[in-house]
Every structure is written in C-alpha cells, then in structure tokens.
C-alpha positions as CSV (number, residue, x, y, z in Angstrom):
1,M,42.4,74.4,6.6
2,P,39.3,74.1,8.1
3,V,38.5,71.9,10.8
4,A,35.9,69.4,10.4
5,P,33.4,68.8,13.2
6,L,33.8,65.3,14.8
7,R,31.1,62.9,14.2
8,T,29.4,61.4,17.3
9,R,27.1,58.5,17.7
10,D,23.5,59.3,18.6
11,A,22.6,57.3,21.6
12,S,18.8,57.6,21.2
13,P,16.9,54.1,20.4
14,R,15.7,55.7,17.1
15,A,19.0,56.0,15.6
16,H,20.2,52.8,17.1
17,D,17.3,50.7,15.3
18,A,18.0,52.5,12.1
19,A,21.5,51.3,12.3
20,R,20.6,47.7,12.9
21,V,20.1,45.8,9.7
22,R,16.8,43.8,9.5
23,P,16.5,40.3,8.3
24,P,14.0,40.4,5.2
25,L,10.7,39.1,6.0
26,W,10.8,36.2,3.3
27,H,12.9,34.0,5.9
28,G,10.0,33.6,8.3
29,T,7.6,32.8,5.5
30,A,9.6,30.4,3.8
31,F,9.6,28.4,7.3
32,L,6.1,28.5,7.7
33,I,5.6,27.2,3.9
34,E,8.1,24.6,4.8
35,A,6.1,23.7,8.0
36,L,2.9,23.5,6.3
37,V,4.2,21.2,3.4
38,L,5.7,18.9,6.0
39,V,2.4,18.9,8.1
40,A,0.5,18.0,4.9
41,F,3.0,15.2,3.9
42,L,2.9,13.8,7.6
43,M,-1.1,13.8,7.3
44,A,-0.8,12.2,3.9
45,A,1.5,9.4,5.3
46,L,-1.1,8.9,8.2
47,A,-3.7,8.5,6.3
48,V,-2.1,6.0,4.0
49,V,-0.9,4.0,7.2
50,L,-4.1,4.0,8.8
51,S,-5.9,2.8,5.5
52,L,-3.5,0.0,5.7
53,F,-4.3,-1.2,8.9
54,A,-8.0,-1.1,8.5
55,S,-7.6,-3.2,5.3
56,A,-5.4,-5.4,7.5
57,R,-8.1,-5.7,10.0
58,A,-10.6,-6.8,7.6
59,E,-8.3,-9.4,6.2
60,E,-7.7,-10.8,9.4
61,A,-11.3,-11.1,10.2
62,R,-11.8,-12.8,6.9
63,A,-9.0,-15.1,7.6
64,A,-10.5,-15.9,10.9
65,R,-13.7,-16.8,9.3
66,L,-12.1,-19.1,6.6
67,S,-10.1,-20.8,8.9
68,E,-13.2,-21.6,11.1
69,A,-15.3,-22.6,8.1
70,V,-12.2,-25.3,7.1
71,T,-12.2,-26.5,10.6
72,L,-16.1,-27.2,10.9
73,A,-15.6,-28.6,7.2
74,Q,-13.1,-31.0,8.4
75,N,-15.0,-32.0,11.7
76,A,-18.1,-32.7,9.6
77,A,-16.0,-35.1,7.2
78,E,-14.7,-37.0,10.1
79,A,-17.9,-37.5,11.3
80,F,-19.1,-38.6,8.0
81,A,-16.3,-41.2,7.8
82,A,-17.2,-42.4,11.4
83,T,-20.9,-42.7,10.7
84,D,-22.5,-46.0,9.9
85,D,-25.9,-44.4,8.6
86,P,-24.7,-41.3,6.4
87,V,-27.6,-39.0,5.9
88,S,-27.9,-35.5,4.7
89,H,-28.3,-32.8,7.2
90,V,-27.9,-29.0,8.3
91,R,-26.9,-27.7,11.2
92,Q,-25.6,-24.6,12.8
93,E,-22.2,-24.5,14.7
94,A,-20.3,-21.5,16.4
95,G,-17.0,-20.6,15.7
96,T,-14.2,-20.8,18.3
97,Q,-12.1,-17.6,17.1
98,T,-14.9,-15.4,16.4
99,G,-18.0,-16.7,17.8
100,D,-20.0,-16.2,14.7
101,L,-22.4,-18.4,13.6
102,Y,-22.1,-21.0,10.5
103,V,-24.4,-23.2,8.5
104,V,-23.0,-26.6,8.0
105,A,-24.8,-28.6,5.4
106,V,-23.6,-32.3,4.4
107,D,-25.2,-33.5,1.2
108,V,-24.8,-37.5,0.9
109,A,-25.1,-39.5,-2.1
110,A,-25.3,-43.0,-2.3
111,E,-23.8,-44.7,-5.7
112,K,-24.8,-48.5,-5.6
113,R,-22.0,-50.7,-7.3
114,A,-21.7,-54.3,-7.5
115,A,-19.1,-54.7,-4.9
116,G,-20.5,-52.2,-2.4
117,T,-22.0,-48.4,-2.2
118,L,-19.9,-45.7,-2.6
119,Y,-21.2,-42.7,-0.4
120,T,-20.3,-39.0,-1.7
121,A,-20.2,-36.2,0.5
122,T,-20.3,-32.4,-0.3
123,I,-19.8,-30.4,3.0
124,S,-20.5,-26.7,2.6
125,V,-20.1,-24.0,5.3
126,S,-21.5,-20.4,5.0
127,M,-22.3,-17.7,7.6
128,A,-25.6,-18.0,9.1
129,D,-28.2,-15.5,8.3
130,T,-28.6,-13.7,11.7
131,S,-31.3,-11.4,10.5
132,E,-34.5,-10.5,12.4
133,E,-36.6,-12.1,9.2
134,T,-35.2,-15.9,10.0
135,G,-35.4,-15.6,13.8
136,K,-32.1,-14.7,14.7
137,G,-30.0,-17.5,12.9
138,A,-32.5,-20.4,13.1
139,V,-32.3,-22.8,9.9
140,S,-35.8,-24.0,9.3
141,S,-36.2,-27.1,7.7
142,G,-38.1,-25.9,4.4
143,A,-35.0,-23.4,4.0
144,A,-32.8,-26.1,4.4
145,E,-34.1,-28.3,1.6
146,G,-33.1,-27.1,-1.8
147,A,-35.3,-27.3,-5.0
148,S,-34.2,-30.8,-5.6
149,G,-34.7,-31.9,-2.2
150,A,-31.2,-32.3,-1.3
151,T,-29.8,-29.9,1.8
152,N,-27.2,-27.3,0.8
153,A,-25.6,-24.4,2.7
154,E,-26.5,-21.8,0.1
155,S,-30.2,-22.1,0.6
156,A,-30.1,-22.6,4.2
157,A,-28.3,-19.6,4.8
158,G,-29.2,-17.2,1.7
159,G,-25.6,-16.8,1.3
160,E,-22.3,-18.0,-0.7
161,A,-20.2,-20.9,0.7
162,L,-16.9,-19.9,2.5
163,Y,-15.6,-23.4,2.1
164,T,-16.7,-26.4,0.3
165,L,-15.2,-30.0,0.8
166,D,-16.0,-33.2,-1.2
167,T,-15.4,-36.4,0.7
168,A,-16.2,-40.1,-0.1
169,R,-16.5,-42.9,1.7
170,Y,-16.7,-46.9,0.3
171,V,-18.7,-49.6,2.1
172,A,-18.2,-53.1,0.9
173,A,-21.3,-55.1,-0.3
174,S,-20.6,-57.5,2.7
175,A,-20.5,-54.6,5.2
176,S,-23.4,-53.1,4.1
177,R,-25.6,-56.6,3.8
178,E,-24.6,-57.0,7.7
179,E,-25.7,-53.3,8.4
180,A,-28.8,-54.0,6.8
181,A,-29.6,-57.2,8.8
C-alpha cells in the first residue's frame, strides 16, 4: 500500500484569506438602504411637526388679536353705557397683549319713542391700517366718515372688522328732558 502524503496547512497569508468565508456584500447594502429610509421618514416627520408648529403660532397670533378686539369692544360698550351724551366716534387704541393698533368705531343711532329715547350702538374693532399712505396708522376724519355720514371701522381702517358688538341704552323721557335743561 502506498502511503499518502500528509497534508499540511500552508501558513502563508494568502492561503489563510482563501480559507476564510466572506460575508455577502448585500448585508452592508441592506443596512445602508434601511438607514436611508429611516432618515427619509424622520425628515418627513420633522417637516410635518414644523408645519404644525407654524400653524399653531399663526393661530395663537389670530387668537391674541381677537382677544384684544373683544376687550376693546367691551371697553367701548361700557363707555357708551356710562356716557350721558352718546355720539358716534372713531379712535385708535393699542392692544395690551400684542401692541398692535386697532380702530374702534362706535356708530350710535337714536330712536325716539313715546316714553324716551333708545340709543343703539354698533361697536366695530378692526386692525389699523399702518401703511405709509395713511400716515402710519392715523385715521383721518374724512376716512372715518362712511358714505351715509355714519362712522364705521371698515371705511376707517380699510379692512374687515375683527369683532362687532351691538349694545343699547334706554333713556326715559323724564331723564332726557332733565338732560336737555
């Protein structure tokens, strides 16, 4: 019987690398694709969240303006109820929260009745026009007069009313005669 030669391992580095099992290349590629998908998802989620924050900030500013308009209208209604000589007027006031300028227009109408006079007031609050053309928010008396001669906030500020409040006050005939005397 012939004797078979003994197999010995080759100690060279090349033989060692050939014996090692290499992992397939797609494992690394799958990780990179998964990481890119994750980054794309995170970017989309971040865009949605930032959009929500921006819309929340705009809504907060709108709510602050509305809150100031309601407060200014209530103050004007209380002043109307407290005055003895109700007249229509337009004035500018600054808001306490935002510091924005508002036009407060009070339109007063008197209705004579047998027992006295019913004074009704429509109070409109709108943003002041702060453009260069109107002199940085100044309301001119000509701009405050509407087509019918009554004052209103839309013609004074050139914009839409933020808040409108209707109120009334009744003055008895005996009290109105005393005021006239």
